[in-house]
Backbone of each chain as nested JSON, in Angstrom:
{
  "chains": [
    {"id": "A", "residues": [
      {"number": 1, "name": "UNK", "atoms": {"N": [110.645, 97.976, 95.031], "CA": [110.623, 98.747, 96.121], "C": [110.026, 98.055, 97.323]}},
      {"number": 2, "name": "UNK", "atoms": {"N": [110.552, 98.085, 98.494], "CA": [110.055, 97.465, 99.661], "C": [109.342, 98.378, 100.72]}},
      {"number": 3, "name": "UNK", "atoms": {"N": [108.546, 97.742, 101.506], "CA": [107.893, 98.66, 102.539], "C": [107.787, 97.866, 103.825]}},
      {"number": 4, "name": "UNK", "atoms": {"N": [108.147, 98.591, 104.939], "CA": [108.182, 98.162, 106.201], "C": [106.907, 98.744, 106.984]}},
      {"number": 5, "name": "UNK", "atoms": {"N": [106.237, 97.809, 107.695], "CA": [105.173, 98.336, 108.502], "C": [105.565, 98.386, 110.009]}},
      {"number": 6, "name": "UNK", "atoms": {"N": [105.369, 99.48, 110.705], "CA": [105.681, 99.596, 112.213], "C": [104.41, 99.892, 112.857]}},
      {"number": 7, "name": "UNK", "atoms": {"N": [104.131, 99.109, 113.857], "CA": [102.907, 99.387, 114.781], "C": [103.397, 99.853, 116.086]}},
      {"number": 8, "name": "UNK", "atoms": {"N": [102.854, 100.923, 116.558], "CA": [103.029, 101.438, 117.903], "C": [101.799, 101.592, 118.601]}},
      {"number": 9, "name": "UNK", "atoms": {"N": [101.777, 101.107, 119.913], "CA": [100.434, 101.108, 120.563], "C": [100.819, 101.793, 122.018]}},
      {"number": 10, "name": "UNK", "atoms": {"N": [99.759, 102.447, 122.684], "CA": [100.022, 102.798, 124.05], "C": [100.258, 101.749, 124.985]}},
      {"number": 11, "name": "UNK", "atoms": {"N": [101.141, 101.712, 125.903], "CA": [101.367, 100.703, 126.845], "C": [100.012, 100.42, 127.623]}},
      {"number": 12, "name": "UNK", "atoms": {"N": [99.838, 99.091, 127.953], "CA": [98.587, 98.74, 128.511], "C": [98.239, 99.39, 129.786]}},
      {"number": 13, "name": "UNK", "atoms": {"N": [99.135, 99.771, 130.451], "CA": [98.965, 100.511, 131.826], "C": [98.654, 101.975, 131.675]}},
      {"number": 14, "name": "UNK", "atoms": {"N": [98.885, 102.525, 130.412], "CA": [98.675, 103.911, 130.145], "C": [97.251, 104.317, 129.773]}},
      {"number": 15, "name": "UNK", "atoms": {"N": [96.664, 105.207, 130.358], "CA": [95.295, 105.735, 130.005], "C": [95.344, 106.213, 128.504]}},
      {"number": 16, "name": "UNK", "atoms": {"N": [94.45, 105.797, 127.827], "CA": [94.414, 106.108, 126.304], "C": [93.137, 106.943, 126.048]}},
      {"number": 17, "name": "UNK", "atoms": {"N": [93.174, 108.189, 126.123], "CA": [91.823, 108.985, 126.054], "C": [91.185, 108.908, 124.76]}},
      {"number": 18, "name": "UNK", "atoms": {"N": [92.016, 108.8, 123.652], "CA": [91.437, 108.732, 122.296], "C": [90.632, 107.329, 122.259]}},
      {"number": 19, "name": "UNK", "atoms": {"N": [91.223, 106.252, 122.727], "CA": [90.52, 105.08, 122.733], "C": [89.258, 105.021, 123.694]}},
      {"number": 20, "name": "UNK", "atoms": {"N": [89.388, 105.824, 124.795], "CA": [88.088, 105.901, 125.621], "C": [87.075, 106.767, 124.919]}},
      {"number": 21, "name": "UNK", "atoms": {"N": [87.485, 107.75, 124.209], "CA": [86.397, 108.569, 123.457], "C": [85.753, 107.626, 122.418]}},
      {"number": 22, "name": "UNK", "atoms": {"N": [86.5, 106.713, 121.714], "CA": [85.926, 105.952, 120.602], "C": [85.032, 104.889, 121.38]}},
      {"number": 23, "name": "UNK", "atoms": {"N": [85.341, 104.332, 122.392], "CA": [84.588, 103.231, 122.975], "C": [83.308, 103.871, 123.587]}},
      {"number": 24, "name": "UNK", "atoms": {"N": [83.33, 105.16, 123.927], "CA": [82.11, 105.793, 124.422], "C": [81.169, 106.14, 123.259]}},
      {"number": 25, "name": "UNK", "atoms": {"N": [81.775, 106.437, 122.11], "CA": [80.953, 106.837, 120.952], "C": [80.387, 105.591, 120.243]}},
      {"number": 26, "name": "UNK", "atoms": {"N": [81.025, 104.578, 120.255], "CA": [80.476, 103.423, 119.412], "C": [79.075, 103.0, 119.762]}},
      {"number": 27, "name": "UNK", "atoms": {"N": [78.687, 102.742, 120.988], "CA": [77.218, 102.391, 121.199], "C": [76.187, 103.38, 120.819]}},
      {"number": 28, "name": "UNK", "atoms": {"N": [76.655, 104.732, 120.869], "CA": [75.748, 105.704, 120.44], "C": [75.453, 105.583, 118.872]}},
      {"number": 29, "name": "UNK", "atoms": {"N": [76.39, 105.057, 118.174], "CA": [76.118, 104.763, 116.753], "C": [75.621, 103.436, 116.425]}},
      {"number": 30, "name": "UNK", "atoms": {"N": [75.293, 102.548, 117.371], "CA": [74.736, 101.36, 117.203], "C": [75.71, 100.207, 117.111]}},
      {"number": 31, "name": "UNK", "atoms": {"N": [76.927, 100.546, 117.48], "CA": [77.976, 99.482, 117.398], "C": [78.147, 98.95, 118.915]}},
      {"number": 32, "name": "UNK", "atoms": {"N": [77.464, 97.846, 119.263], "CA": [77.352, 97.49, 120.57], "C": [78.204, 96.218, 121.002]}},
      {"number": 33, "name": "UNK", "atoms": {"N": [79.026, 95.869, 120.153], "CA": [79.753, 94.572, 120.499], "C": [81.156, 94.718, 121.119]}},
      {"number": 34, "name": "UNK", "atoms": {"N": [81.584, 96.089, 121.228], "CA": [82.953, 96.243, 121.566], "C": [83.151, 96.79, 123.037]}},
      {"number": 35, "name": "UNK", "atoms": {"N": [84.006, 96.122, 123.831], "CA": [84.118, 96.417, 125.233], "C": [85.303, 97.371, 125.466]}},
      {"number": 36, "name": "UNK", "atoms": {"N": [86.22, 97.47, 124.606], "CA": [87.416, 98.379, 124.901], "C": [88.067, 98.593, 123.475]}},
      {"number": 37, "name": "UNK", "atoms": {"N": [88.678, 99.811, 123.519], "CA": [89.338, 100.296, 122.21], "C": [90.637, 100.915, 122.624]}},
      {"number": 38, "name": "UNK", "atoms": {"N": [91.618, 100.641, 121.97], "CA": [92.936, 101.287, 122.154], "C": [93.344, 101.861, 120.677]}},
      {"number": 39, "name": "UNK", "atoms": {"N": [93.803, 103.075, 120.77], "CA": [94.299, 103.708, 119.551], "C": [95.794, 103.885, 119.513]}},
      {"number": 40, "name": "UNK", "atoms": {"N": [96.477, 103.378, 118.441], "CA": [97.871, 103.571, 118.352], "C": [98.149, 104.148, 116.977]}},
      {"number": 41, "name": "UNK", "atoms": {"N": [99.415, 103.893, 116.54], "CA": [99.872, 104.524, 115.311], "C": [100.546, 103.384, 114.445]}},
      {"number": 42, "name": "UNK", "atoms": {"N": [100.35, 103.56, 113.068], "CA": [100.821, 102.604, 112.164], "C": [101.76, 103.444, 111.144]}},
      {"number": 43, "name": "UNK", "atoms": {"N": [102.97, 103.034, 110.97], "CA": [103.842, 103.734, 110.002], "C": [104.231, 102.847, 108.824]}},
      {"number": 44, "name": "UNK", "atoms": {"N": [104.205, 103.323, 107.621], "CA": [104.724, 102.6, 106.448], "C": [106.011, 103.32, 105.961]}},
      {"number": 45, "name": "UNK", "atoms": {"N": [107.064, 102.529, 106.115], "CA": [108.33, 103.077, 105.601], "C": [108.724, 102.432, 104.312]}},
      {"number": 46, "name": "UNK", "atoms": {"N": [109.01, 103.298, 103.282], "CA": [109.479, 102.668, 102.023], "C": [110.959, 102.718, 101.849]}},
      {"number": 47, "name": "UNK", "atoms": {"N": [111.472, 101.608, 101.237], "CA": [112.936, 101.656, 100.929], "C": [113.136, 101.292, 99.385]}},
      {"number": 48, "name": "UNK", "atoms": {"N": [114.257, 101.658, 98.877], "CA": [114.479, 101.513, 97.411], "C": [114.486, 100.014, 96.904]}},
      {"number": 49, "name": "UNK", "atoms": {"N": [115.245, 99.163, 97.701], "CA": [115.273, 97.691, 97.286], "C": [114.304, 96.919, 98.092]}},
      {"number": 50, "name": "UNK", "atoms": {"N": [114.817, 95.67, 98.423], "CA": [114.142, 94.817, 99.083], "C": [114.198, 95.098, 100.612]}},
      {"number": 51, "name": "UNK", "atoms": {"N": [113.211, 94.426, 101.388], "CA": [113.276, 94.539, 102.798], "C": [114.207, 93.44, 103.304]}},
      {"number": 52, "name": "UNK", "atoms": {"N": [115.452, 93.896, 103.608], "CA": [116.504, 92.861, 103.999], "C": [116.531, 92.958, 105.612]}},
      {"number": 53, "name": "UNK", "atoms": {"N": [117.173, 91.935, 106.141], "CA": [117.333, 92.011, 107.719], "C": [117.935, 93.276, 108.098]}},
      {"number": 54, "name": "UNK", "atoms": {"N": [118.862, 93.94, 107.351], "CA": [119.507, 95.242, 107.691], "C": [118.343, 96.269, 107.626]}},
      {"number": 55, "name": "UNK", "atoms": {"N": [117.417, 96.294, 106.708], "CA": [116.347, 97.308, 106.764], "C": [115.514, 97.125, 107.916]}},
      {"number": 56, "name": "UNK", "atoms": {"N": [115.142, 95.875, 108.225], "CA": [114.422, 95.694, 109.418], "C": [115.109, 96.083, 110.735]}},
      {"number": 57, "name": "UNK", "atoms": {"N": [116.353, 95.835, 110.82], "CA": [117.031, 96.132, 112.051], "C": [117.019, 97.71, 112.201]}},
      {"number": 58, "name": "UNK", "atoms": {"N": [117.281, 98.478, 111.046], "CA": [117.204, 99.879, 111.058], "C": [115.833, 100.457, 111.45]}},
      {"number": 59, "name": "UNK", "atoms": {"N": [114.882, 99.822, 110.777], "CA": [113.422, 100.268, 111.139], "C": [113.127, 99.993, 112.599]}},
      {"number": 60, "name": "UNK", "atoms": {"N": [113.633, 98.959, 113.129], "CA": [113.371, 98.705, 114.541], "C": [113.937, 99.851, 115.467]}},
      {"number": 61, "name": "UNK", "atoms": {"N": [115.199, 100.165, 115.082], "CA": [115.98, 101.207, 115.839], "C": [115.158, 102.583, 115.704]}},
      {"number": 62, "name": "UNK", "atoms": {"N": [114.763, 102.875, 114.327], "CA": [114.053, 104.125, 114.199], "C": [112.714, 104.151, 114.982]}},
      {"number": 63, "name": "UNK", "atoms": {"N": [112.064, 102.971, 114.971], "CA": [110.839, 102.828, 115.762], "C": [111.044, 103.15, 117.19]}},
      {"number": 64, "name": "UNK", "atoms": {"N": [112.264, 102.737, 117.829], "CA": [112.375, 102.899, 119.22], "C": [112.895, 104.235, 119.529]}},
      {"number": 65, "name": "UNK", "atoms": {"N": [113.631, 104.901, 118.596], "CA": [114.308, 106.191, 118.924], "C": [113.363, 107.385, 118.379]}},
      {"number": 66, "name": "UNK", "atoms": {"N": [112.708, 107.193, 117.184], "CA": [112.017, 108.415, 116.76], "C": [110.487, 108.245, 116.689]}},
      {"number": 67, "name": "UNK", "atoms": {"N": [109.996, 107.028, 116.468], "CA": [108.618, 106.873, 116.099], "C": [107.665, 106.7, 117.248]}},
      {"number": 68, "name": "UNK", "atoms": {"N": [108.313, 106.131, 118.352], "CA": [107.527, 105.912, 119.537], "C": [108.099, 106.697, 120.721]}},
      {"number": 69, "name": "UNK", "atoms": {"N": [107.325, 106.939, 121.73], "CA": [107.713, 107.378, 123.022], "C": [107.786, 106.171, 123.991]}},
      {"number": 70, "name": "UNK", "atoms": {"N": [108.966, 105.803, 124.321], "CA": [109.165, 104.563, 125.066], "C": [108.53, 104.627, 126.595]}},
      {"number": 71, "name": "UNK", "atoms": {"N": [108.221, 105.862, 127.02], "CA": [107.648, 106.0, 128.222], "C": [106.294, 105.528, 128.293]}},
      {"number": 72, "name": "UNK", "atoms": {"N": [105.533, 105.867, 127.209], "CA": [104.077, 105.434, 127.181], "C": [103.775, 104.497, 126.003]}},
      {"number": 73, "name": "UNK", "atoms": {"N": [104.63, 104.202, 125.201], "CA": [104.153, 103.38, 124.036], "C": [105.074, 102.202, 123.829]}},
      {"number": 74, "name": "UNK", "atoms": {"N": [104.599, 101.14, 123.239], "CA": [105.337, 99.958, 122.802], "C": [105.378, 99.908, 121.353]}},
      {"number": 75, "name": "UNK", "atoms": {"N": [106.61, 99.387, 120.808], "CA": [106.647, 99.154, 119.386], "C": [106.099, 97.604, 119.425]}},
      {"number": 76, "name": "UNK", "atoms": {"N": [104.994, 97.381, 118.838], "CA": [104.301, 96.07, 118.915], "C": [104.802, 95.235, 117.709]}},
      {"number": 77, "name": "UNK", "atoms": {"N": [105.129, 95.781, 116.579], "CA": [105.515, 95.038, 115.523], "C": [106.275, 95.867, 114.385]}},
      {"number": 78, "name": "UNK", "atoms": {"N": [107.273, 95.244, 113.845], "CA": [108.251, 95.715, 112.843], "C": [108.215, 94.665, 111.777]}},
      {"number": 79, "name": "UNK", "atoms": {"N": [107.709, 94.807, 110.58], "CA": [107.733, 93.792, 109.622], "C": [107.565, 94.252, 108.182]}},
      {"number": 80, "name": "UNK", "atoms": {"N": [107.985, 93.292, 107.277], "CA": [107.959, 93.559, 105.907], "C": [106.536, 93.509, 105.529]}},
      {"number": 81, "name": "UNK", "atoms": {"N": [105.974, 94.587, 104.819], "CA": [104.536, 94.642, 104.396], "C": [104.277, 93.461, 103.552]}},
      {"number": 82, "name": "UNK", "atoms": {"N": [105.283, 92.848, 102.793], "CA": [105.021, 91.807, 101.957], "C": [104.686, 90.425, 102.781]}},
      {"number": 83, "name": "UNK", "atoms": {"N": [104.966, 90.524, 104.052], "CA": [104.65, 89.276, 104.819], "C": [105.569, 88.791, 105.827]}},
      {"number": 84, "name": "UNK", "atoms": {"N": [106.761, 88.733, 105.613], "CA": [107.69, 88.103, 106.562], "C": [107.806, 89.112, 107.775]}},
      {"number": 85, "name": "UNK", "atoms": {"N": [107.729, 88.532, 109.027], "CA": [107.954, 89.357, 110.23], "C": [109.525, 89.518, 110.513]}},
      {"number": 86, "name": "UNK", "atoms": {"N": [109.719, 90.458, 111.298], "CA": [111.129, 90.578, 111.753], "C": [111.64, 89.362, 112.505]}},
      {"number": 87, "name": "UNK", "atoms": {"N": [112.74, 88.843, 112.141], "CA": [113.288, 87.579, 112.811], "C": [113.272, 87.669, 114.288]}},
      {"number": 88, "name": "UNK", "atoms": {"N": [113.581, 88.808, 114.841], "CA": [113.751, 88.89, 116.301], "C": [112.512, 89.289, 117.035]}},
      {"number": 89, "name": "UNK", "atoms": {"N": [111.454, 89.637, 116.342], "CA": [110.186, 90.082, 116.9], "C": [109.477, 88.995, 117.909]}}
    ]},
    {"id": "B", "residues": [
      {"number": 1, "name": "UNK", "atoms": {"N": [88.183, 86.073, 125.051], "CA": [88.099, 87.433, 124.576], "C": [88.782, 87.685, 123.226]}},
      {"number": 2, "name": "UNK", "atoms": {"N": [88.131, 88.221, 122.338], "CA": [88.657, 88.451, 120.991], "C": [89.051, 89.791, 120.782]}},
      {"number": 3, "name": "UNK", "atoms": {"N": [89.946, 90.081, 119.929], "CA": [90.477, 91.388, 119.5], "C": [90.468, 91.556, 118.009]}},
      {"number": 4, "name": "UNK", "atoms": {"N": [89.922, 92.76, 117.609], "CA": [89.931, 93.063, 116.198], "C": [90.946, 94.157, 116.01]}},
      {"number": 5, "name": "UNK", "atoms": {"N": [91.795, 94.091, 114.918], "CA": [92.703, 95.17, 114.623], "C": [92.291, 95.932, 113.326]}},
      {"number": 6, "name": "UNK", "atoms": {"N": [92.142, 97.19, 113.456], "CA": [91.772, 98.026, 112.27], "C": [92.908, 99.029, 111.996]}},
      {"number": 7, "name": "UNK", "atoms": {"N": [93.361, 98.991, 110.622], "CA": [94.442, 99.896, 110.253], "C": [93.768, 101.005, 109.369]}},
      {"number": 8, "name": "UNK", "atoms": {"N": [94.003, 102.277, 109.657], "CA": [93.585, 103.462, 108.728], "C": [94.741, 104.125, 108.295]}},
      {"number": 9, "name": "UNK", "atoms": {"N": [94.863, 104.397, 107.059], "CA": [96.095, 105.142, 106.503], "C": [95.624, 106.269, 105.66]}},
      {"number": 10, "name": "UNK", "atoms": {"N": [96.359, 107.444, 105.69], "CA": [96.022, 108.504, 104.793], "C": [96.094, 108.056, 103.231]}},
      {"number": 11, "name": "UNK", "atoms": {"N": [95.005, 108.479, 102.548], "CA": [94.904, 108.238, 101.098], "C": [96.287, 108.545, 100.469]}},
      {"number": 12, "name": "UNK", "atoms": {"N": [96.645, 107.71, 99.398], "CA": [97.945, 107.989, 98.765], "C": [98.123, 109.364, 98.17]}},
      {"number": 13, "name": "UNK", "atoms": {"N": [97.081, 109.927, 97.698], "CA": [97.195, 111.343, 97.088], "C": [97.165, 112.367, 98.102]}},
      {"number": 14, "name": "UNK", "atoms": {"N": [96.812, 112.125, 99.335], "CA": [96.73, 113.189, 100.369], "C": [98.102, 113.461, 100.974]}},
      {"number": 15, "name": "UNK", "atoms": {"N": [98.419, 114.667, 101.132], "CA": [99.77, 115.142, 101.717], "C": [99.654, 114.625, 103.192]}},
      {"number": 16, "name": "UNK", "atoms": {"N": [100.719, 113.984, 103.652], "CA": [100.84, 113.515, 105.085], "C": [101.884, 114.159, 105.761]}},
      {"number": 17, "name": "UNK", "atoms": {"N": [101.611, 115.388, 106.469], "CA": [102.672, 116.185, 107.016], "C": [103.49, 115.452, 108.134]}},
      {"number": 18, "name": "UNK", "atoms": {"N": [102.718, 114.563, 108.897], "CA": [103.505, 113.843, 109.945], "C": [104.543, 112.801, 109.323]}},
      {"number": 19, "name": "UNK", "atoms": {"N": [104.087, 112.268, 108.329], "CA": [105.01, 111.334, 107.584], "C": [106.27, 112.094, 107.014]}},
      {"number": 20, "name": "UNK", "atoms": {"N": [105.866, 113.24, 106.451], "CA": [106.988, 114.057, 105.901], "C": [108.041, 114.495, 107.019]}},
      {"number": 21, "name": "UNK", "atoms": {"N": [107.404, 114.898, 108.114], "CA": [108.331, 115.179, 109.262], "C": [109.276, 114.103, 109.619]}},
      {"number": 22, "name": "UNK", "atoms": {"N": [108.621, 113.022, 109.744], "CA": [109.351, 111.689, 110.123], "C": [110.499, 111.493, 109.06]}},
      {"number": 23, "name": "UNK", "atoms": {"N": [110.06, 111.556, 107.797], "CA": [111.087, 111.183, 106.682], "C": [112.196, 112.144, 106.643]}},
      {"number": 24, "name": "UNK", "atoms": {"N": [111.984, 113.399, 107.113], "CA": [112.996, 114.438, 107.252], "C": [113.89, 114.23, 108.353]}},
      {"number": 25, "name": "UNK", "atoms": {"N": [113.266, 113.735, 109.424], "CA": [114.217, 113.568, 110.705], "C": [115.093, 112.351, 110.577]}},
      {"number": 26, "name": "UNK", "atoms": {"N": [114.604, 111.202, 109.944], "CA": [115.311, 109.931, 109.963], "C": [116.809, 110.138, 109.576]}},
      {"number": 27, "name": "UNK", "atoms": {"N": [117.11, 110.723, 108.437], "CA": [118.581, 110.799, 108.065], "C": [119.313, 111.613, 109.053]}},
      {"number": 28, "name": "UNK", "atoms": {"N": [118.837, 112.616, 109.853], "CA": [119.491, 113.335, 110.758], "C": [119.911, 112.461, 111.99]}},
      {"number": 29, "name": "UNK", "atoms": {"N": [119.158, 111.381, 112.13], "CA": [119.448, 110.36, 113.28], "C": [120.287, 109.266, 112.855]}},
      {"number": 30, "name": "UNK", "atoms": {"N": [120.711, 109.336, 111.435], "CA": [121.541, 108.233, 110.95], "C": [120.745, 107.127, 110.24]}},
      {"number": 31, "name": "UNK", "atoms": {"N": [119.473, 107.259, 110.107], "CA": [118.643, 106.083, 109.51], "C": [118.519, 106.635, 107.994]}},
      {"number": 32, "name": "UNK", "atoms": {"N": [119.372, 106.038, 107.2], "CA": [119.41, 106.455, 105.856], "C": [118.913, 105.63, 104.617]}},
      {"number": 33, "name": "UNK", "atoms": {"N": [118.136, 104.605, 105.233], "CA": [117.642, 103.61, 104.175], "C": [116.171, 103.983, 103.584]}},
      {"number": 34, "name": "UNK", "atoms": {"N": [115.412, 104.891, 104.237], "CA": [114.103, 105.188, 103.941], "C": [113.823, 106.335, 103.033]}},
      {"number": 35, "name": "UNK", "atoms": {"N": [113.006, 106.087, 102.091], "CA": [112.743, 107.003, 101.053], "C": [111.435, 107.79, 101.245]}},
      {"number": 36, "name": "UNK", "atoms": {"N": [110.498, 107.12, 101.984], "CA": [109.108, 107.724, 102.143], "C": [108.563, 107.131, 103.511]}},
      {"number": 37, "name": "UNK", "atoms": {"N": [107.699, 107.978, 104.16], "CA": [107.146, 107.586, 105.387], "C": [105.602, 108.065, 105.368]}},
      {"number": 38, "name": "UNK", "atoms": {"N": [104.667, 107.047, 105.719], "CA": [103.257, 107.49, 105.798], "C": [102.838, 107.124, 107.228]}},
      {"number": 39, "name": "UNK", "atoms": {"N": [102.251, 108.004, 107.942], "CA": [101.72, 107.712, 109.231], "C": [100.145, 107.555, 109.292]}},
      {"number": 40, "name": "UNK", "atoms": {"N": [99.73, 106.51, 109.855], "CA": [98.258, 106.315, 109.957], "C": [97.947, 105.941, 111.305]}},
      {"number": 41, "name": "UNK", "atoms": {"N": [96.841, 105.289, 111.494], "CA": [96.277, 104.898, 112.872], "C": [95.977, 103.485, 112.937]}},
      {"number": 42, "name": "UNK", "atoms": {"N": [96.209, 102.899, 114.083], "CA": [95.853, 101.393, 114.357], "C": [94.973, 101.305, 115.433]}},
      {"number": 43, "name": "UNK", "atoms": {"N": [93.931, 100.663, 115.379], "CA": [92.82, 100.437, 116.52], "C": [92.866, 99.086, 116.903]}},
      {"number": 44, "name": "UNK", "atoms": {"N": [92.739, 98.766, 118.219], "CA": [92.586, 97.446, 118.743], "C": [91.185, 97.487, 119.47]}},
      {"number": 45, "name": "UNK", "atoms": {"N": [90.301, 96.825, 118.939], "CA": [88.765, 96.751, 119.58], "C": [88.675, 95.351, 120.184]}},
      {"number": 46, "name": "UNK", "atoms": {"N": [88.313, 95.365, 121.489], "CA": [87.991, 94.07, 122.138], "C": [86.643, 93.681, 122.195]}},
      {"number": 47, "name": "UNK", "atoms": {"N": [86.297, 92.394, 122.129], "CA": [84.847, 91.822, 122.29], "C": [84.924, 90.824, 123.307]}},
      {"number": 48, "name": "UNK", "atoms": {"N": [83.611, 90.57, 123.869], "CA": [83.68, 89.575, 124.906], "C": [83.985, 88.075, 124.377]}},
      {"number": 49, "name": "UNK", "atoms": {"N": [83.358, 87.752, 123.337], "CA": [83.543, 86.402, 122.849], "C": [84.564, 86.321, 121.808]}},
      {"number": 50, "name": "UNK", "atoms": {"N": [84.316, 85.441, 120.871], "CA": [85.194, 85.285, 119.694], "C": [84.984, 86.273, 118.663]}},
      {"number": 51, "name": "UNK", "atoms": {"N": [85.961, 86.465, 117.776], "CA": [85.714, 87.282, 116.665], "C": [85.06, 86.488, 115.573]}},
      {"number": 52, "name": "UNK", "atoms": {"N": [83.821, 86.77, 115.45], "CA": [82.832, 86.104, 114.483], "C": [82.737, 86.953, 113.311]}},
      {"number": 53, "name": "UNK", "atoms": {"N": [82.257, 86.394, 112.167], "CA": [82.022, 87.208, 110.873], "C": [81.074, 88.414, 111.308]}},
      {"number": 54, "name": "UNK", "atoms": {"N": [80.24, 88.386, 112.192], "CA": [79.308, 89.485, 112.664], "C": [80.224, 90.585, 113.354]}},
      {"number": 55, "name": "UNK", "atoms": {"N": [81.075, 90.201, 114.148], "CA": [81.931, 91.113, 114.845], "C": [82.809, 91.865, 113.772]}},
      {"number": 56, "name": "UNK", "atoms": {"N": [83.319, 91.132, 112.766], "CA": [84.253, 91.777, 111.752], "C": [83.331, 92.732, 110.913]}},
      {"number": 57, "name": "UNK", "atoms": {"N": [82.018, 92.331, 110.65], "CA": [81.306, 93.231, 109.767], "C": [80.98, 94.474, 110.593]}},
      {"number": 58, "name": "UNK", "atoms": {"N": [80.701, 94.43, 111.856], "CA": [80.39, 95.574, 112.683], "C": [81.583, 96.371, 112.848]}},
      {"number": 59, "name": "UNK", "atoms": {"N": [82.824, 95.669, 112.929], "CA": [84.052, 96.541, 113.003], "C": [84.389, 97.288, 111.74]}},
      {"number": 60, "name": "UNK", "atoms": {"N": [84.084, 96.64, 110.638], "CA": [84.288, 97.392, 109.381], "C": [83.361, 98.487, 109.186]}},
      {"number": 61, "name": "UNK", "atoms": {"N": [82.111, 98.387, 109.597], "CA": [81.232, 99.602, 109.586], "C": [81.651, 100.698, 110.544]}},
      {"number": 62, "name": "UNK", "atoms": {"N": [82.102, 100.303, 111.751], "CA": [82.502, 101.283, 112.78], "C": [83.828, 102.016, 112.128]}},
      {"number": 63, "name": "UNK", "atoms": {"N": [84.624, 101.25, 111.417], "CA": [85.917, 101.828, 110.9], "C": [85.604, 102.768, 109.885]}},
      {"number": 64, "name": "UNK", "atoms": {"N": [84.553, 102.491, 109.078], "CA": [84.225, 103.48, 108.036], "C": [83.404, 104.656, 108.508]}},
      {"number": 65, "name": "UNK", "atoms": {"N": [82.579, 104.493, 109.473], "CA": [81.733, 105.566, 110.024], "C": [82.335, 106.486, 111.086]}},
      {"number": 66, "name": "UNK", "atoms": {"N": [83.167, 105.884, 112.013], "CA": [83.565, 106.592, 113.078], "C": [85.132, 106.627, 113.195]}},
      {"number": 67, "name": "UNK", "atoms": {"N": [85.858, 105.647, 112.758], "CA": [87.381, 105.623, 113.037], "C": [88.11, 106.233, 112.019]}},
      {"number": 68, "name": "UNK", "atoms": {"N": [87.604, 106.432, 110.811], "CA": [88.282, 107.048, 109.69], "C": [87.408, 108.197, 109.055]}},
      {"number": 69, "name": "UNK", "atoms": {"N": [88.232, 109.097, 108.428], "CA": [87.661, 110.055, 107.731], "C": [87.725, 109.714, 106.182]}},
      {"number": 70, "name": "UNK", "atoms": {"N": [86.577, 109.352, 105.523], "CA": [86.687, 108.78, 104.231], "C": [87.073, 109.819, 103.199]}},
      {"number": 71, "name": "UNK", "atoms": {"N": [87.175, 111.012, 103.511], "CA": [87.676, 112.05, 102.599], "C": [89.192, 111.945, 102.442]}},
      {"number": 72, "name": "UNK", "atoms": {"N": [89.805, 111.709, 103.475], "CA": [91.254, 111.656, 103.413], "C": [91.913, 110.393, 103.86]}},
      {"number": 73, "name": "UNK", "atoms": {"N": [91.066, 109.395, 104.308], "CA": [91.735, 108.178, 104.841], "C": [91.176, 106.991, 104.145]}},
      {"number": 74, "name": "UNK", "atoms": {"N": [91.897, 105.842, 104.101], "CA": [91.461, 104.48, 103.741], "C": [91.526, 103.537, 104.874]}},
      {"number": 75, "name": "UNK", "atoms": {"N": [90.421, 102.728, 105.072], "CA": [90.515, 101.647, 106.001], "C": [91.234, 100.598, 105.244]}},
      {"number": 76, "name": "UNK", "atoms": {"N": [92.473, 100.249, 105.6], "CA": [93.29, 99.286, 104.923], "C": [93.197, 97.834, 105.303]}},
      {"number": 77, "name": "UNK", "atoms": {"N": [92.746, 97.663, 106.574], "CA": [92.692, 96.351, 107.123], "C": [91.594, 96.258, 108.224]}},
      {"number": 78, "name": "UNK", "atoms": {"N": [90.921, 95.352, 108.289], "CA": [89.97, 94.964, 109.455], "C": [90.119, 93.364, 109.704]}},
      {"number": 79, "name": "UNK", "atoms": {"N": [90.778, 93.01, 110.738], "CA": [91.045, 91.619, 110.928], "C": [90.913, 91.14, 112.355]}},
      {"number": 80, "name": "UNK", "atoms": {"N": [90.879, 89.93, 112.535], "CA": [91.069, 89.216, 113.86], "C": [92.516, 89.316, 114.285]}},
      {"number": 81, "name": "UNK", "atoms": {"N": [92.739, 89.92, 115.506], "CA": [94.205, 90.017, 115.864], "C": [94.8, 88.527, 115.951]}},
      {"number": 82, "name": "UNK", "atoms": {"N": [94.005, 87.583, 116.083], "CA": [94.504, 86.125, 116.242], "C": [94.97, 85.61, 114.899]}},
      {"number": 83, "name": "UNK", "atoms": {"N": [94.649, 86.293, 113.749], "CA": [95.19, 85.816, 112.54], "C": [94.293, 85.882, 111.317]}},
      {"number": 84, "name": "UNK", "atoms": {"N": [93.096, 85.545, 111.401], "CA": [92.139, 85.298, 110.173], "C": [91.769, 86.718, 109.766]}},
      {"number": 85, "name": "UNK", "atoms": {"N": [91.915, 87.092, 108.39], "CA": [91.501, 88.391, 107.937], "C": [90.037, 88.334, 107.634]}},
      {"number": 86, "name": "UNK", "atoms": {"N": [89.451, 89.462, 107.553], "CA": [88.038, 89.621, 107.132], "C": [87.759, 88.881, 105.883]}},
      {"number": 87, "name": "UNK", "atoms": {"N": [86.683, 88.163, 105.737], "CA": [86.398, 87.371, 104.56], "C": [86.276, 88.232, 103.36]}},
      {"number": 88, "name": "UNK", "atoms": {"N": [85.716, 89.427, 103.592], "CA": [85.442, 90.246, 102.332], "C": [86.482, 91.247, 102.181]}},
      {"number": 89, "name": "UNK", "atoms": {"N": [87.627, 91.221, 102.812], "CA": [88.779, 92.262, 102.725], "C": [89.463, 91.922, 101.36]}}
    ]}
  ]
}
């Protein structure tokens, strides 16, 4: 059984209110090293067999059509959880 | 400027309604290769200098205390975005 990991993050120019809330809360809890936080989403998709180039291509399409909102988010990574990144990434 | 990436996923035994919604929608859009989807969160934390072991240790603490809900989520990764994983991960 294979697994594909997809990472989706808010575009850099888009305000990220969840990240802002986190960066404001961190110093109040004693975490004083961080200057900026962005919060995005991570998906794990399982397939029956191995993670082939076809699987990665379909995962990339799904990421762009269903899993992300292209107006405000970027698909930053589509890769085999076992290690090999998408050839075209 | 360094960047730490933190991945948080729902625990395997916890129902993930967002993942269920995605896995139901995929075949309707023609994506027929995926048998299971889990949706979690990805954080990018920036620091002024390099990502030192101290930075990774504080990021790990922040991930467990603030960024995740330990009842329903696991912190699956805390790493330097530039490549090196947390020594203790």
